[in-house]
KEKE-3310 file (N, C-alpha, C; in steps of 0.2 Angstrom, whole numbers, plus 5000, padded with zeros to 4 digits):
npx = (4919:4936:4946:4951:4964:4968:4977:4983:4975:4965:4947:4936:4928:4925:4935:4948:4958:4973:4976:4967:4968:4970:4975:4974:4973:4964:4951:4943:4931:4928:4911:4907:4893:4891:4904:4921:4925:4932:4945:4954:4968:4973:4989:5001:5018:5024:5013:5006:5000:5011:5021:5015:5008:5006:5005:4993:4987:4970:4961:4946:4933:4922:4910:4899:4889:4876:4878:4886:4904:4915:4923:4943:4959:4973:4980:4991:5002:5011:5026:5032:5026:5031:5028:5018:5010:5001:4985:4981:4966:4956:4940:4936:4928:4935:4944:4944:4941:4956:4955:4952:4944:4941:4935:4918:4906:4891:4876:4859:4860:4861:4859:4868:4876:4882:4889:4901:4905:4912:4920:4928:4936:4942:4954:4971)
npy = (4979:4982:4994:5010:5018:5034:5052:5065:5077:5073:5076:5069:5056:5047:5037:5028:5032:5031:5019:5002:4994:4980:4970:4968:4964:4962:4975:4984:4996:5007:5016:5025:5030:5048:5045:5042:5038:5029:5018:5004:4998:4984:4977:4969:4975:4967:4971:4979:4992:4996:5006:5020:5021:5033:5045:5055:5053:5046:5037:5025:5016:5004:5007:4996:4985:4992:5005:5018:5018:5028:5040:5041:5047:5044:5043:5035:5023:5007:5001:4990:4971:4955:4956:4964:4980:4991:5001:5015:5027:5039:5047:5058:5071:5074:5083:5095:5099:5104:5118:5133:5145:5164:5169:5178:5193:5193:5200:5202:5200:5191:5173:5170:5179:5178:5167:5169:5177:5170:5160:5168:5173:5162:5150:5145)
npz = (5033:5026:5032:5026:5023:5025:5018:5030:5029:5022:5013:5007:5008:5001:4989:4989:4997:5000:5001:5004:5021:5019:5024:5039:5054:5067:5069:5080:5084:5098:5106:5116:5124:5127:5129:5123:5104:5099:5087:5088:5079:5073:5063:5052:5051:5042:5030:5015:5015:5028:5028:5027:5038:5048:5060:5065:5054:5042:5046:5039:5042:5048:5062:5065:5065:5057:5057:5047:5036:5048:5049:5059:5068:5070:5084:5092:5088:5091:5095:5083:5090:5087:5074:5073:5076:5085:5081:5087:5085:5086:5084:5071:5075:5085:5083:5086:5098:5100:5097:5103:5108:5116:5130:5125:5125:5118:5114:5109:5092:5078:5075:5065:5067:5077:5077:5069:5073:5085:5074:5069:5079:5084:5089:5080)
capx = (4922:4943:4948:4953:4969:4971:4983:4978:4972:4960:4941:4934:4932:4925:4936:4952:4963:4983:4972:4963:4972:4968:4979:4972:4972:4958:4950:4937:4927:4922:4909:4902:4888:4894:4911:4927:4922:4938:4947:4960:4968:4982:4991:5006:5024:5024:5008:5006:5003:5013:5026:5012:5004:5008:5002:4989:4984:4966:4955:4941:4931:4913:4909:4896:4886:4872:4882:4890:4910:4915:4934:4946:4963:4978:4985:4996:5005:5017:5034:5027:5027:5026:5027:5011:5007:4993:4985:4974:4963:4951:4934:4940:4925:4938:4948:4939:4945:4961:4954:4949:4939:4942:4929:4916:4900:4887:4868:4854:4864:4855:4864:4873:4882:4886:4892:4904:4912:4916:4924:4932:4940:4945:4961:4970)
capy = (4983:4982:5000:5014:5023:5044:5057:5069:5083:5072:5078:5065:5048:5041:5037:5025:5035:5029:5013:4996:4991:4972:4965:4971:4958:4965:4981:4985:5003:5006:5021:5024:5037:5054:5047:5041:5033:5026:5013:5001:4992:4979:4977:4967:4976:4966:4974:4983:5000:4999:5012:5024:5023:5038:5048:5062:5052:5046:5027:5027:5011:5004:5005:4991:4981:4993:5013:5019:5021:5033:5044:5042:5049:5040:5045:5033:5019:5003:4998:4980:4966:4949:4958:4966:4983:4991:5010:5020:5033:5043:5049:5066:5075:5077:5086:5100:5099:5107:5125:5137:5154:5168:5172:5186:5193:5198:5205:5204:5199:5186:5168:5170:5185:5174:5162:5173:5180:5164:5158:5175:5173:5153:5150:5139)
capz = (5029:5026:5034:5020:5025:5019:5021:5038:5028:5016:5018:5005:5010:4995:4987:4992:4996:5000:4999:5009:5024:5018:5025:5045:5057:5066:5069:5084:5087:5104:5105:5122:5128:5131:5130:5118:5102:5095:5085:5089:5074:5068:5058:5052:5049:5033:5028:5010:5018:5033:5029:5025:5041:5053:5066:5062:5047:5044:5043:5039:5049:5052:5069:5068:5056:5054:5057:5041:5038:5051:5050:5066:5067:5072:5087:5091:5083:5095:5090:5082:5094:5084:5069:5073:5074:5087:5079:5089:5085:5087:5080:5069:5079:5092:5082:5086:5105:5102:5094:5108:5108:5120:5129:5124:5125:5116:5115:5102:5090:5075:5075:5060:5069:5082:5073:5064:5080:5089:5068:5069:5086:5086:5092:5078)
cpx = (4929:4941:4951:4958:4968:4976:4981:4977:4965:4953:4937:4934:4929:4925:4942:4958:4970:4980:4967:4969:4969:4970:4979:4970:4967:4958:4943:4937:4925:4919:4906:4898:4891:4903:4915:4922:4930:4941:4952:4962:4976:4980:4998:5013:5025:5019:5011:5007:5007:5018:5021:5007:5009:5005:4997:4986:4976:4964:4949:4937:4923:4913:4904:4892:4879:4875:4887:4896:4912:4924:4935:4954:4966:4981:4992:5000:5010:5022:5027:5031:5026:5029:5023:5010:5000:4991:4979:4970:4956:4946:4937:4936:4931:4945:4946:4940:4950:4958:4950:4946:4939:4935:4925:4910:4896:4878:4866:4857:4860:4860:4868:4879:4886:4890:4900:4908:4915:4922:4930:4938:4943:4952:4963:4978)
cpy = (4982:4992:5002:5020:5030:5046:5062:5073:5079:5074:5074:5060:5044:5042:5031:5026:5034:5021:5007:4995:4984:4969:4963:4962:4957:4971:4982:4992:5000:5013:5020:5031:5042:5052:5045:5037:5032:5019:5012:4996:4989:4977:4976:4972:4973:4968:4978:4992:5003:5006:5019:5024:5025:5042:5056:5058:5048:5039:5027:5018:5011:5005:5000:4989:4987:5000:5013:5021:5028:5034:5042:5043:5047:5044:5045:5026:5017:5002:4992:4974:4958:4950:4962:4973:4987:5001:5011:5024:5036:5046:5057:5070:5078:5080:5095:5103:5105:5115:5130:5143:5159:5168:5180:5187:5194:5196:5205:5205:5191:5180:5167:5174:5181:5171:5162:5173:5174:5161:5164:5174:5166:5155:5144:5133)
cpz = (5031:5028:5029:5026:5021:5022:5027:5036:5021:5019:5012:5004:5007:4991:4992:4995:4996:5000:5007:5012:5025:5022:5035:5048:5062:5069:5074:5085:5092:5105:5112:5124:5131:5130:5123:5115:5096:5093:5085:5084:5076:5063:5055:5049:5041:5029:5022:5012:5024:5032:5027:5032:5048:5056:5062:5055:5046:5042:5045:5039:5050:5059:5072:5060:5053:5054:5048:5041:5044:5051:5058:5066:5074:5078:5091:5089:5091:5092:5089:5088:5089:5077:5068:5078:5079:5086:5083:5089:5084:5083:5077:5071:5084:5089:5082:5095:5107:5099:5103:5104:5115:5123:5127:5125:5121:5116:5111:5095:5082:5076:5072:5061:5074:5081:5070:5070:5083:5080:5071:5076:5088:5083:5085:5078)
residu = (MET:ILE:PRO:VAL:LEU:TYR:LYS:ALA:ASN:ALA:THR:ASP:PHE:THR:THR:TYR:GLY:LEU:GLY:ALA:LEU:ALA:GLU:THR:VAL:SER:CYS:LYS:VAL:THR:GLU:GLU:ARG:ASN:GLY:ALA:PHE:GLU:CYS:VAL:LEU:GLN:TYR:PRO:SER:SER:GLY:ARG:LEU:TYR:ALA:GLU:ILE:LYS:LYS:ASP:ARG:ILE:ILE:LYS:ALA:LYS:PRO:ASN:ASP:THR:LYS:SER:PRO:GLN:ALA:PHE:ARG:ILE:TYR:LYS:ILE:THR:THR:PRO:ILE:ASN:GLY:ILE:ILE:THR:ILE:SER:ALA:GLN:HIS:ILE:SER:TYR:ASP:LEU:THR:GLY:ILE:GLY:VAL:MET:PRO:PHE:SER:LEU:GLU:ASN:VAL:ALA:PRO:THR:MET:ALA:ILE:GLN:HIS:ILE:LEU:ASP:ASN:ALA:THR:ARG)
# end
C-alpha cells in the first residue's frame, strides 16, 4: 500500500486526503507487544507532496500484509540528507496520552455516568 497523507484534524480516512505519498522510498511500521506502534517513512524532498509534510499531520499506512491500514501522527521530520527526509510518526491512539483527568472517586454509579464524569473533567 502506498502511504496517504492527511491534515492534522482528519477523521475520515476513506479518502485520499492530501494525496498518496507515491514517491516514498521506504515505509516501515513496527509494533511491539505492550510497546511502541510507529511508522518511519523516507520521502524525497523532490516529491510532489514534500511541502505538505508537516508535524502533527497524519499518515495512513499498512502495518503488515494482513492488517488493515492504520493512522499515524507525525511527530518528527528530519532535514533532508541526500535529498531524502525521514518522517517519524506514532499511532494516533497515542493522542490520548496528552489528556489528563484529575483524581476522583465515585461509588454506586452506572458506567455511563462514570464515563461522563471522566469526559467532563478531562483536560484538553
